[in-house]
C-alpha positions in Angstrom: 0.1 -0.2 -0.3 1.7 3.2 -1.0 -0.3 7.0 -1.1 0.3 7.5 -4.5 -1.8 4.1 -5.3 -4.1 4.7 -2.7 -4.8 8.9 -3.8 -6.0 7.5 -7.3 -8.8 5.6 -5.6 -9.9 8.2 -4.3 -9.4 10.2 -7.2 -10.2 7.7 -10.3 -9.6 10.3 -13.4 -5.8 10.9 -11.7 -3.0 9.3 -13.5 -0.2 11.0 -12.0 0.4 12.2 -8.0 3.0 14.6 -7.7 5.1 14.9 -3.7 5.3 18.8 -3.1 7.7 19.7 -0.6 4.9 21.4 1.3 3.4 18.5 1.9 0.5 18.5 -0.2 -0.6 17.1 -3.9 -0.6 17.8 -7.2 -2.3 15.8 -9.2 -2.5 16.0 -12.7 -4.9 13.8 -15.2 -4.1 11.8 -18.0 -3.9 15.7 -20.4 -2.1 17.3 -17.2 -4.7 19.1 -16.4 -5.1 19.8 -12.4 -7.4 18.0 -10.6 -8.0 19.5 -6.7 -7.3 17.4 -3.8 -10.1 16.0 -1.2 -7.5 17.0 1.3 -9.5 15.5 4.4 -9.8 12.2 2.9 -6.0 12.0 1.7 -5.4 13.1 5.1 -7.2 10.2 5.9 -5.9 7.9 3.8 -2.3 8.9 4.7 -3.0 8.3 8.5 -4.1 4.7 7.4 -0.7 4.3 5.3 1.4 5.2 8.3 0.0 3.0 9.9 -0.2 -0.1 8.4 4.3 1.0 7.5 4.7 0.9 11.4 2.9 -1.8 12.1 5.4 -4.0 9.4 8.6 -3.0 10.8 9.2 -5.4 13.0 10.0 -7.1 9.0 12.0 -4.8 8.5 13.5 -4.8 12.1 13.9 -8.9 11.6 15.7 -8.8 7.6 18.3 -6.9 8.9 19.0 -9.1 12.1 19.0 -12.5 10.0 21.6 -14.0 8.7 22.0 -14.2 4.9 20.0 -17.8 3.1 23.7 -19.5 2.6 25.5 -18.6 5.9 21.9 -19.9 7.5 21.5 -23.3 5.2 25.1 -23.4 6.2 24.4 -23.4 10.0 21.5 -25.7 9.1 23.9 -28.4 8.1 26.5 -28.6 10.1 23.7 -28.9 13.0 22.2 -32.1 11.1 25.8 -33.4 11.0 26.6 -32.0 14.8 23.2 -32.8 16.3 23.3 -28.9 17.6 20.5 -26.1 16.9 22.6 -23.5 16.1 19.7 -22.1 13.3 17.1 -22.4 15.7 18.9 -20.5 18.6 19.5 -17.5 15.5 16.1 -17.4 14.1 14.4 -17.6 18.0 17.0 -14.9 19.0 16.2 -12.7 16.0 12.2 -13.2 16.6 12.7 -13.1 20.6 14.5 -10.0 19.9 12.0 -8.0 16.6 8.8 -9.7 17.8 5.7 -9.6 15.8 3.0 -7.1 17.4 -0.6 -8.6 18.4 -3.5 -8.0 16.9 
């Protein structure tokens, strides 16, 4: 979900959304004509988009904390050879450090 796509759902005739330096949006139709934005609807949608983004912060944090897949596969191999749980411990540590929020 991104705000540009959501604005196009609010204003179905919009083909281009431009984010301005002052935080406002310029909306253009396919002919380049300016469309007056429904500021209240866009602001409400911006809050929704921001909340959806923040709700997934744990996933972004986890993606940086996990070791590369090649290293994880090596952990799994050596765990199977040695009867250890290095990989499981790594995954558990990341999930504990960056828990998924309860809904």
